[in-house]
C-alpha positions as CSV (number, residue, x, y, z in Angstrom):
1,X,99.2,85.4,83.7
2,X,97.3,86.2,86.8
3,X,100.3,86.1,88.9
4,X,102.1,88.6,86.7
5,X,98.9,90.8,86.9
6,X,98.9,90.5,90.6
7,X,102.7,91.4,90.8
8,X,102.1,94.5,88.6
9,X,99.2,95.6,90.8
10,X,101.3,95.2,94.0
11,X,104.4,96.9,92.7
12,X,102.6,99.7,90.8
13,X,103.5,98.8,87.2
14,X,100.1,97.8,86.1
15,X,98.5,99.8,83.3
16,X,95.9,101.1,86.0
17,X,97.1,102.8,89.1
18,X,95.6,101.0,92.1
19,X,97.2,103.3,94.6
20,X,94.1,105.4,95.7
21,X,94.9,108.2,98.0
22,X,92.3,110.8,97.0
23,X,88.9,111.1,95.5
24,X,90.6,112.5,92.4
25,X,92.8,109.2,92.4
26,X,89.5,107.2,92.5
27,X,88.0,109.0,89.7
28,X,91.2,108.4,87.6
29,X,91.1,104.7,88.7
30,X,87.6,104.5,87.1
31,X,88.7,106.6,84.0
32,X,91.9,104.5,83.5
33,X,89.7,101.4,83.0
34,X,87.6,103.2,80.3
35,X,90.8,104.4,78.6
36,X,92.2,101.0,78.6
37,X,89.1,99.5,77.0
38,X,89.1,102.3,74.4
39,X,92.5,101.5,73.5
40,X,91.2,98.3,72.3
41,X,88.4,99.8,70.5
42,X,86.0,98.5,73.1
43,X,86.5,95.0,72.0
44,X,87.9,93.6,75.3
45,X,86.6,93.5,78.8
46,X,88.5,93.3,82.1
47,X,91.1,90.4,81.6
48,X,90.2,89.3,85.2
49,X,86.4,89.2,84.5
50,X,87.1,87.4,81.3
51,X,89.0,84.7,83.0
52,X,86.4,84.6,85.8
53,X,83.6,84.1,83.2
54,X,85.5,81.0,81.9
55,X,85.9,79.2,85.2
56,X,84.6,75.7,85.7
57,X,84.2,73.8,88.8
58,X,87.6,72.1,88.0
59,X,89.4,75.3,88.0
60,X,90.1,75.6,91.6
61,X,93.7,77.0,91.4
62,X,92.7,79.7,88.9
63,X,89.7,80.5,91.0
64,X,92.1,80.9,94.1
65,X,94.4,83.1,92.0
66,X,91.7,85.3,90.6
67,X,90.1,85.5,94.2
68,X,93.4,86.6,95.6
69,X,93.8,89.2,92.8
70,X,90.4,90.8,93.5
71,X,91.1,90.7,97.4
72,X,94.3,92.7,96.8
73,X,92.5,95.3,94.6
74,X,89.6,95.3,97.1
75,X,92.0,96.0,100.0
76,X,93.7,98.8,98.1
77,X,90.3,100.5,97.5
78,X,89.1,99.7,101.0
79,X,92.1,101.3,102.6
80,X,91.3,104.6,100.8
81,X,87.9,104.5,102.3
82,X,89.3,103.5,105.8
83,X,91.8,106.6,105.7
84,X,88.9,108.8,104.6
85,X,86.9,107.7,107.5
86,X,89.8,108.2,109.8
87,X,90.3,111.8,108.7
88,X,86.6,112.4,109.2
89,X,85.8,112.6,105.5
90,X,83.5,109.7,105.3
91,X,80.3,109.1,107.2
92,X,80.9,106.8,110.2
93,X,78.4,104.0,109.2
94,X,80.0,103.6,105.8
95,X,81.3,100.1,105.3
96,X,84.7,100.4,103.6
97,X,84.7,96.7,102.2
98,X,81.4,97.2,100.7
99,X,82.3,100.4,99.1
100,X,85.4,98.7,97.7
101,X,83.4,95.6,96.5
102,X,80.9,98.1,94.9
103,X,83.7,99.7,92.9
104,X,84.9,96.5,91.5
105,X,81.5,95.3,90.7
106,X,80.9,98.5,88.9
107,X,84.3,98.2,86.9
108,X,83.4,94.6,86.0
109,X,79.7,95.2,84.8
110,X,80.5,98.3,83.0
111,X,83.4,97.0,81.1
112,X,81.4,94.0,80.1
113,X,78.6,96.3,78.8
114,X,81.2,98.4,77.0
115,X,82.5,95.3,75.1
116,X,78.9,94.1,74.4
117,X,77.9,97.5,73.0
118,X,81.1,98.5,71.4
119,X,80.6,101.8,73.0
120,X,82.2,103.7,75.9
121,X,79.0,105.6,76.8
122,X,77.4,103.1,79.0
123,X,80.8,102.7,80.8
124,X,81.0,106.5,81.3
125,X,77.6,106.7,82.6
126,X,78.2,103.8,85.1
127,X,81.3,105.4,86.3
128,X,79.9,108.7,86.7
129,X,76.9,107.3,88.6
130,X,79.1,105.2,90.8
131,X,81.3,108.2,91.7
132,X,78.1,110.3,92.6
133,X,76.9,107.5,94.8
134,X,80.3,107.0,96.5
135,X,80.6,110.7,97.1
136,X,77.3,110.7,99.0
137,X,79.5,109.0,101.7
138,X,81.8,111.8,101.8
139,X,81.6,114.5,104.5
140,X,83.5,117.8,105.5
141,X,85.5,117.1,108.6
142,X,84.4,119.2,111.6
143,X,87.2,121.5,112.8
């Protein structure tokens, strides 16, 4: 199951678009997770987080696959921030890997809360706050 999700993320056929090339794409990435959760009436969280929560010390191969999947997603997000920094649109001291990890942690936590509360409001708030935080790293390039 994880391998098929990974392939879909890599080839662009996943229900969520992981090709982030603009701030609007990033906003849509957050929103797509919420829409996916709403499609299931807020009864499900992220399938990756769900699998991760069930891991035991004996699930080394699953942990490895899940870790690889999250690394691919983190890399795709980090590359957006790298490109923004290269174009002078992100503060120089921003850590692209940390920003990407923050995005993933926000998604995971918000979707868990949405499932627990059976309500998208907390998810929407978390995503809005995350985007406001991330945009504080954005700058207008000097001409």
